[in-house]
N, C-alpha and C positions, 0 to 999 in steps of 0.2 A: 490918405488916399488908397483906395482899393487896389488890389493886384491888377484887375482889369484895366482901370483907369491909367495906372503906371504903364501898363504894356501899351496901351493905346497912345500914350504920350511919346514913347520911344519908337513905336511904329511910324507915327506921323513925322518925327524927327528924321528917321532914316529914309522915309519915302520922299518927303517934301522939304525938310527943314534946312539942308545944307545946299547951298549954291556957291560955287567959286567961279570966277571969270576965267582962270587959267591955272595951270599946274603950280606956278609960283605962289598964287594965292592960297591954294590948298596946303602947300608946304609951310607957308607963314602961319596959317591957322593951326596946323599940327604943332608947330614949334611952341606957340603960346600955350596950347593945351598941355603939352608934355611938361613944360617947365612949372606950370601950376600943379600938375599932378605929382611931379617929383618933390615939390616942397611939402605936400600933404603926406607922401609916403616916408619922407625923411623923419617926420614927426612921429608916425605911427608904427613904423617897422624898425625894431632894434638892429636887425640884420643889415638892412640897407643903410641905416644911419651910420653904422660902423664902416660898411663897405665904401661909402661915399665921402667919408670924412675929409674935409678940406677942399672938396670939389664943388663949386657953385652949380646951381640948377642950370644956368645958361651954358654950362660946359658938360651937359649930361652925356654927350657923345664920348667923353673921356672916362665915364664910369666903366669899371671892369665888366666884361661880358661874362654872364653866368651860364651854366648848363644844368641839366636835370640832376645830376648827382650832387652838385653843390646846393641846389634848391632843396633836395630831399634831406641832405645832411644838416641843413639849417632851417628846416620847415618850422620848428617851434617858434623861432624868433623872426622868421620872415613874414609869416602870415600876421595879420592885424586883428584877428578875432580871438586870440588866446587859446587856440585849439592845438593840442600837441599831435605830433605825428602818430604816436601810439593810439590816442583817442580816435583820430581820423581813420586809420587802418582798421581798427576794430569795428567801427561803425560800418565802413565800406565792405569789409569781408563778411560781416553778418548779413548785410543786404544781399550780397552776391550768393551766399550759401542758402539763404532762405527764398531767394528770388522775390523778396519784398523790398521795394526801393523807396518807400515813402518817408522813413524817419529823417530828421535833421538833427544837427548838433547845435544848440543855442540859436536855432532859427537859420542855421547855415547848412546848405545842401553839400553833401560830401560825396565824391565819386572817385572811381579808379580809372586810371588810363589803362589801355589794353596791354601794355608791357611788350610792344613789338621788339624793342631793343634788348629785352631780357630782364629788365627790372620795371616794376609797376610803380607809377606815381600817383599822387593824390591831387584832386582839384577841389577847391572850396568856392562856393558862389553864394552871395547874400541874396536876400529877397529882392533888393533893389537891382542888383546885377542880373538876377534871373529875369526880372521884368524887362530890363534893357536888352538881354540876349533874345528873349522871346519876341519882343517887338521888332528888333533888327532882323531876325531870321524870317519872321513873317512878311516883313516889308520887302526883303530881297528874294525870297524863294517862292512865295505863295502866288500861283497864277490867279488872276482875276480880282486880287485885292481882298481885304479883310472882310468886306461886307457881303461876299457871296459865301454860300454854304459850301463847305468842303470837308471831306473825310481824309485823314492823314494816317498812313500805316508807316511805322518806324521799326525797321529791322535792325537790332543791335544785339551784342552779346550781353549787355547789362543796361537796364533802364535807369532812370534818374528823375528826381523831381524836376530837374532842369528841362528834360524832354517832355514830361507830362504837362509843363506849364504851357506848351503850345496849344492845348486845348482851351480855347477862349470863344465865348459867344457862339457863333454859328459854326465854329470849327470843332470837329470831333477827332479825337486822337486814340489810336490803339497801338500798344507795344507788342511787337512780335519777337519773341525770344529765339535767337539763332540756335540755341541749344535744343529747341524742340525739333522732332522729326519733320522732315520736309512735307510729308502728306498731311500732317496736322496744320502746319502753316498754310499750305495751299487751301485746305478746307476752310480755314478762318478767313483767308483772303477772299474766297468765293462768297462767303456769307456777308462779309463786311462791305465788299465792293468799294474800296477807297479810290479817291481821285489822285492823291499824291502818295507815290511810293518812295520811301527813302531807305536806302539799303546799301551794303557793300557791294561792289561790282560782281563778286563771286556769287552772292545770293541773287542779284538781278539776273545773272547768267543762268542759274538753276530755275528761277521762275520762267525765263524765256524758254527753256527746254521743257518745262511742264506745259507751257503754252502750246508748243509744237506737238507734244504728245497728246494734247487734248484733255488733260486733267485740270488745267486752268483755263477759264473762259473770260474772266473779267478783264477790262482794258484800263490801264492808267491814263489820267489826263496829263501827269507829268512824272518823269522818273528823275530821281536825284541820287547820284553815287556819293558815298561817304566812306571814310575809314580805311580804304585801300586805294592803291594806285589804279587809275582807270586805264587798263591796257588797251591799245587799239583793236586787238582781237576781240575782246569782250565787248567794247563799245559797238563795233560793227555788228556783232551777232545780236546784241540786245536791241539796238535801234532797228535793225532789219526785222526782227520778230514783232516788236510792238508798234513800229511805225512812228516812234517818238524820239526826239533828241534826248540824249542822256546829259542832263546837267550835273554839275558838281558842286558840292559844299566842302570847302577846305576847313574842316573843323577838327580841333585836337584840344588836349588838356590846356594848352596855352592860349586858346581863344578861337573865336569864329574869324579866321584869317582871310577867307576869300569865298567867292561864289560866281557862277556864271551869269552872264547877262542874256538877253533875249536872243543875241546872235550866237550864243553857245560858247563864248569866250570866257575863260576864267579871269576874274579880276581880284586883286587884293582888296580887302575892306579897309581902305585907308582913311575912312571916316571914324574908325574905332581903334585902329592899330597903326603904328609906324613900323615899316620894314626897312632895315639896312641890308644891303646886298653884299655878302661876303663871297666874292667870285671865286669859283673853282676853275673856270675857263672863260675868260672874257670873250674870246672869239666866238664860242658857241653859246654865249649868254647864260651859261649855267652858274647858279649861285646858291649859297646856303643862307636862309633868312635869319636875321637877328631881330627879334620882336620886341617892340615896346607897346604894350597895350595900355592906353591912357584912359580906358573905360573901367578898369577893374582895380579895386583897393584891398579887398579882403586877402587875396593871394596875389600880390603885385607881380607883374611880369614886365620887367624892365631890362632891356638889352640882354635878352635870353636867346641864346643860339640853339636853333632847332637842328635836327639831324637830317633834314630833308634836302633833296636836290630839286631846285625849280629852274626851269628854262624860261627866260623873259621872251615875250613875243617880239618878233623882228620889226613889226609895224603896228601902228595904233589900230585899235578895234573900230570897226565901222559904226559901232554904237555911240561913239563920241565920248565915252566916259574918261574922265581925267585919271582914274584909278589905273594903276599899272596892270597891263595885260600879261597873263602868263600862258605861254604856249603849252606847257606840260609840266605836271608834277611827275617827276622821273622815278623817284624812289628815295631810298635813304642812303646816306653816306656809307653806312655799314654794308651796303649792297654794291658798291663799287668794287669791280673785280680787278685783280692785279696779276699780271703775268710777267716772268722774267724777260728782259730784253735779250735778243740773240747775241749781241756783241759784249756788253758789259755786265749782264746779269741783273741790272737795276730794274726795279718794278715799273711796268708800264700801266697806266691807268685805263681801264675799260669802263666807261659809264654804262649803267643798266640799259640805256636806250640803244647802244651799240649792239648788244646781244639780241634785244628784242627785235630790232630791224633785220638782223641777220637770219634769225629763226623764221620770222614771218615771210620774209622774201624767198626762203627756200622752198616753201610749198603752200599753195592756197588750200590744200586739204588738211592742214593742221587745225584742229579744233581746240585743243588745250595743250599747254606746255608749262614746264617749269625748268629753269636752268640753275643748279647749285654748284658753286665752286667749293669743293671739299678741301683743296690744298692748292698751292700755287701751280701745280701741274696736273690736277685732276678736276675734270668738269663732268658733272652728271646732268644728263638731259633726259627728262621724262616728258613723254608726249602721247597724245591720242589723235589719230586722224579720223576724218569722217567715214562712215560706213561706205564700203565699196571702193575705197581708194586702192589704186594699184601701183602707186608711185613708190620708189625706193626712198622713203622719207629720210632714213638715217644717212644715206649717201649724200642727199641734197642739202641737209643741215650741215653735215661735216664739211661739204664743199664751201658753203657760204661762210662758216666760221673759219676755215682755213684761209679764205681770201681776206677776212678781217685780220687774222693774226699776221699774215704776210704784210698787209698794209701798214701795220703798226710795229713791224719788226720784232714780234714776240716769239718766244719758244712755244710751239703748239702744245697745249696740255693733252693728256690722255682723255678721250671722250668715252663715257659710259652711258649707253642709252637704256632706259627703263620705261616701264608702263606708267602712265600718269595716273595719280590718285590724289585727290584732295576733297575734304568735307568741310564746307563753311561752318563756322560756329565758334569753336574754342580759340582758334588762332586766325590771324589775317593771312590772306593769300598774298604771297610775294612771288611774282613770276620769275624775277632774277634775284638771286641771294648769294651772299658769300658766308659760308659757315666757319671759316677759319679766321683767326685774328692776326692782324699785322704785328 
């Protein structure tokens, strides 16, 4: 079967193939798929076979949870394609250095994760999995369906055969390298005039500013934010500038985990992944996702704990989807801030959203900000206000943060205010970040 026909098959399956009467029926279907998948992986992956020794497939929830470091330490025996970590890294780094992303290893696409947490990971995708990913992505994200002509612009730090596979039939695809200078990217965008723009929020924000400045005149049909947390400040600015809802694709090394519906709500893609919720705070519905992807076999992802903080929606989405609705992807567990308690000195948890809300409520004139906790008692706040602002922004932000610290009974940290500076490309934008380790 040709690549196009395989893609069409998965497109049809994602678009029309699955219908469940209720949430219970969906979960029963997932359970059957996972148990069959686990039996296949047990035969083909030495690492998982040893890890799951003695635990039957029906009790897969008792399998040990794995994380990135364990996956990378056991990469050679975890993947089922016989590709070593050294081979994969060599291939991926060569592609990154040359900016030529076409080669494969034994027919397997190799890519690098962005390394937000400090260490870079590898992902492997077979041709069949590539077709499945492409068909599913197009079914869930493409406005107007597969039969209409559409031009797609993909802004990322590194390209991949996986992303290039989106170019099918009436669809055109162009990769925009985030390492290129912004004027060159804007010029290419003007010439290409794409319908669908897929980019990190920090790049969409720069394109919005280019639009305001008059150097960018083309208009997207749909905007999709990827790779970074979509901050409320950026969402508002981008949507106001282009007059379009900013949709999201929750895509990472571990799979295509979620996307927004037509109502703009982010839903988990529970037709291809199962997500267990490891709650950080049940009252606020914050959890860390533990992923089991029952659609991938070359690099199996089974009970894999991510480092992300997700907030489950308080009520069902009006779209009627059975898939779990997510209110917000808040950030990474590494970016939870900790301050000592006033009385006992124990560390108090401050989720990134606490800081974001405090900063944004301080002043409507703030255009950009970053908050970095350098130590338990040192907080750096970089910001930029809109031109002509006469507010005492630092006093306003300090006041909001002081109220937050008082409410949580924390010892207030020393605040250092600096000028905002960030260039999209080499690293992801993190609006709230903790730079010291517990």
